[in-house]
C-alpha positions in Angstrom: 62.5 49.3 -80.2 61.3 52.8 -80.8 58.5 53.5 -82.3 58.2 56.7 -85.1 56.1 59.7 -84.5 54.8 62.4 -86.5 56.7 65.3 -86.1 54.1 67.1 -86.9 50.7 65.9 -84.4 52.6 63.0 -82.1 50.8 60.3 -83.2 52.8 57.2 -82.9 53.6 55.4 -86.6 54.9 52.4 -88.0 58.5 52.1 -89.4 57.6 51.2 -93.1 54.7 54.3 -93.6 55.5 58.0 -95.2 51.9 59.5 -94.2 50.4 59.9 -90.8 47.2 58.0 -90.3 46.2 60.7 -87.9 47.1 64.3 -89.2 47.4 63.1 -93.1 50.5 64.4 -93.8 53.6 63.6 -95.6 56.9 62.7 -93.6 59.6 63.7 -95.1 62.2 61.7 -95.8 65.0 63.2 -94.0 63.0 62.8 -90.5 62.7 59.0 -90.2 66.1 59.1 -87.7 64.6 62.1 -86.3 61.2 60.4 -85.3 63.3 57.6 -83.6 64.4 60.2 -80.5 61.7 60.3 -78.1 60.1 63.6 -77.3 60.7 65.8 -74.6 56.8 65.1 -73.3 57.5 61.4 -73.6 60.9 61.6 -71.8 58.5 63.2 -68.8 55.6 61.4 -68.4 58.4 58.0 -68.3 60.7 59.8 -65.6 57.5 60.6 -63.4 55.8 56.8 -63.8 59.6 55.9 -62.6 59.9 57.8 -59.9 56.4 57.1 -58.4 56.9 53.2 -58.8 60.0 54.2 -56.8 58.8 55.8 -54.4 55.2 53.2 -53.8 57.8 50.4 -53.3 60.3 52.2 -50.7 57.2 53.0 -49.0 55.9 49.2 -49.2 59.1 48.0 -47.8 59.6 50.5 -45.0 56.5 49.2 -43.7 57.3 46.2 -43.8 60.5 46.7 -42.3 59.0 48.3 -39.2 56.3 45.4 -39.3 58.9 42.9 -38.6 61.3 44.8 -36.3 57.5 45.2 -34.2 56.8 41.2 -34.3 60.5 40.7 -33.7 60.7 42.9 -30.6 57.1 41.0 -29.4 59.1 37.6 -29.7 62.2 38.6 -28.7 62.9 37.9 -24.2 63.8 40.1 -22.4 67.5 40.5 -22.1 69.2 41.8 -18.6 72.7 43.3 -19.7 75.1 43.0 -17.3 77.4 46.2 -16.6 81.1 45.6 -17.8 83.8 47.5 -15.8 85.1 50.5 -17.5 88.5 49.8 -16.2 91.4 48.3 -19.4 92.0 44.9 -18.8 95.7 44.6 -18.2 97.9 43.8 -20.9 99.2 40.0 -21.0 96.0 39.0 -19.2 93.4 36.7 -20.8 90.5 37.9 -22.5 87.6 38.0 -20.5 84.8 36.2 -21.7 81.7 37.5 -23.5 79.3 38.9 -21.1 76.2 36.9 -20.0 72.7 37.1 -20.4 70.8 36.4 -18.2 67.1 34.8 -20.5 64.4 34.8 -18.7 62.0 31.7 -18.6 59.4 31.0 -20.3 56.0 32.0 -18.4 54.9 29.1 -16.7 51.2 27.7 -18.0 49.0 27.4 -15.5 47.1 24.6 -15.4 43.5 24.7 -14.4 43.0 22.7 -11.0 41.6 19.4 -11.6 38.4 18.7 -9.5 38.1 15.5 -8.2 35.4 13.8 -7.9 34.8 11.9 -4.3 34.0 8.4 -5.1 31.2 6.9 -3.8 31.4 4.5 -0.9 30.4 0.5 -2.0 26.9 0.0 -0.9 27.1 -3.4 0.4 24.1 -5.8 -0.4 22.2 -7.8 2.4 21.2 -10.6 0.9 17.8 -11.5 2.2 18.1 -15.3 3.5 14.9 -17.2 1.7 12.0 -17.3 4.7 10.4 -20.3 5.6 6.9 -20.4 5.3 5.2 -19.5 8.4 3.8 -23.2 9.6 -0.1 -22.8 10.5 -0.8 -23.0 13.8 -3.6 -25.3 14.6 -6.8 -23.4 16.3 -6.4 -24.7 19.5 -8.5 -27.2 20.6 -11.3 -27.4 22.9 -11.6 -29.4 25.8 -13.4 -32.5 24.4 -16.0 -33.2 27.0 -16.3 -36.7 29.2 -18.3 -39.5 27.4 -20.1 -40.2 30.5 -21.7 -36.2 30.3 -22.2 -36.3 26.9 -24.0 -39.9 27.1 -26.0 -38.6 30.5 -27.2 -35.7 28.8 -28.7 -37.6 25.5 -30.6 -40.3 28.1 -31.5 -37.0 30.0 -32.9 -35.5 26.4 -34.8 -38.3 26.2 -36.5 -38.6 29.3 -37.8 -34.7 29.0 -39.3 -35.5 25.5 -41.5 -37.9 27.5 -42.6 -35.6 30.1 -43.2 -32.8 27.6 -45.2 -35.1 25.8 -47.4 -36.1 28.8 -47.4 -32.2 29.9 -49.1 -31.0 26.4 -51.0 -34.0 25.6 -55.1 -34.5 26.1 -54.5 -35.6 29.2 -52.1 -33.2 30.6 -52.7 -31.7 33.6 -54.0 -28.4 32.5 -56.1 -30.2 30.5 -57.6 -32.2 33.2 -57.6 -29.0 35.7 -59.8 -27.1 33.1 -62.0 -29.7 32.8 -62.3 -30.3 36.9 -63.4 -26.5 36.9 -65.8 -26.3 34.3 -67.3 -29.7 35.8 -67.9 -28.2 39.1 -69.3 -24.9 37.9 -71.7 -27.0 36.2 -73.0 -28.5 39.4 -73.1 -25.5 40.8 -75.3 -24.3 38.0 -77.3 -26.9 38.3 -77.6 -26.3 42.0 -76.2 -30.3 42.8 -74.7 -31.0 45.9 -73.1 -33.7 44.7 -71.8 -35.0 40.9 -73.4 -38.5 41.6 -77.1 -37.0 41.6 -76.8 -36.8 37.9 -75.4 -39.9 35.6 -73.9 -37.8 33.2 -72.4 -35.6 35.8 -70.9 -38.6 37.6 -69.6 -39.8 34.4 -67.7 -37.1 33.7 -66.5 -36.7 37.6 -65.2 -40.1 37.1 -63.5 -39.7 33.8 -61.5 -36.5 35.8 -60.8 -38.8 38.4 -58.9 -41.5 36.2 -57.2 -38.6 34.0 -55.6 -37.4 37.2 -54.8 -41.1 38.3 -53.1 -42.3 35.5 -51.1 -38.7 34.6 -50.1 -39.2 38.4 -48.7 -43.0 37.3 -47.0 -41.9 34.7 -45.1 -39.3 36.1 -43.8 -41.8 39.2 -42.7 -44.0 36.1 -41.1 -41.4 34.2 -39.9 -40.3 37.8 -38.1 -44.0 38.4 -36.8 -44.1 35.3 -34.8 -41.2 35.2 -34.0 -42.1 39.0 -32.3 -45.8 37.5 -29.4 -43.3 35.5 -26.3 -42.8 37.0 -25.2 -39.0 36.7 -21.4 -38.9 36.7 -20.1 -36.0 39.1 -20.0 -32.5 37.1 -23.9 -33.8 36.2 -24.9 -34.2 40.3 -26.8 -31.1 40.6 -28.6 -31.6 36.8 -29.6 -34.4 38.6 -30.7 -33.2 41.9 -33.1 -29.9 40.3 -35.0 -32.6 37.5 -35.3 -34.8 40.3 -37.0 -32.1 41.9 -39.5 -30.8 39.1 -40.9 -35.0 38.7 -41.1 -35.3 42.5 -43.0 -31.0 42.0 -45.8 -32.8 39.5 -46.6 -35.4 41.7 -47.4 -33.9 44.6 -49.2 -31.0 42.4 -51.4 -33.8 40.8 -52.0 -35.9 44.0 -53.1 -32.2 45.7 -55.7 -32.1 43.2 -56.8 -35.5 43.4 -57.7 -34.9 47.4 -59.3 -31.5 46.6 -61.5 -33.4 44.0 -62.4 -36.3 46.4 -63.4 -33.5 49.1 -65.7 -31.8 46.6 -64.0 -29.0 47.4 -64.3 -26.6 44.4 -63.5 -23.3 46.6 -60.1 -25.1 47.6 -56.8 -22.6 46.0 -55.6 -26.1 44.2 -58.2 -25.4 41.1 -56.4 -21.9 40.6 -54.9 -23.0 37.3 -52.2 -19.6 37.8 -51.0 -20.8 41.2 -50.6 -25.0 39.6 -48.7 -23.4 36.7 -46.4 -21.6 38.6 -45.2 -24.3 40.7 -44.9 -26.3 38.1 -42.6 -24.5 36.3 -40.6 -23.0 38.9 -38.3 -26.1 39.4 -38.3 -27.0 35.2 -36.7 -23.7 35.1 -34.5 -24.5 37.6 -33.0 -27.6 36.3 -33.0 -26.0 32.9 -29.7 -23.0 34.3 -28.0 -25.7 35.6 -28.3 -28.0 32.2 -26.5 -24.6 30.5 -24.5 -24.4 33.0 -23.1 -28.2 32.5 -23.1 -27.1 28.5 -20.3 -24.1 29.4 -18.8 -25.6 31.4 -17.5 -28.2 28.4 -18.3 -26.4 25.8 -20.7 -28.2 24.7 -24.3 -27.0 22.5 -26.8 -27.1 24.2 -28.9 -29.4 22.1 -32.7 -29.4 24.5 -34.2 -27.3 26.8 -36.2 -28.0 30.0 -39.6 -26.7 30.6 -42.9 -26.8 29.0 -42.7 -23.5 27.0 
């Protein structure tokens, strides 16, 4: 439906109005049908708008066609055209089949190589057998000394203890010898020719003589007691050495008694140093042999022979 326009100003007006609301002029009665006819400028605007819309639509359509054709070419495989002979087909011959188009196979997809991981070789686990506890070997036992050797050494130890009591007591040889030397010196200081000239001197002298006699008899008894022992074969050399030491004691005592009886005050037997050396030398030899016997049979040396 066409709207009316004012013939004076061209403003749109309603159909039922008689005045223009823009210019205020009264519309003539015969202008109603004329107002329905569009003016030239209006038709020009409409034509321009339609032309612009059609041009835009054509451009859009053209761009769409170009895009579709480009995409279709990219998607179509390469077609190899087989040249057809230009010779005309003879009459009556069967029709030739259409040319076969070689279709390019789709490109093969190259799969990445699968890396194979080397499989570790199974490790053989060796089961260790439980070790049996080592049996502790008892220490090597030392050879047991023969019973007769032990018995002989015990008896010898008792005899040696008696001998030491004789030597170190008040009636020992060195105490008697010291008393004799002192008595001889006193006789010389009194200018006496003999100890019998003075009762006191005679009594002291007799006491010394009796002391040596008792010391000698005690050693003789000890020697007889020792010789009553029967030494085993491994102790034969020890018995010989100890017997010699006891005999040397008896011999020295007898020599001292002889010197005192002859009043030989200048006798070298009265020298304490020489007497001490003669008595200790055989005792030392017997003690060394005792050590050899104990070492041979693994016996701990439980006593010493000697006066030191």
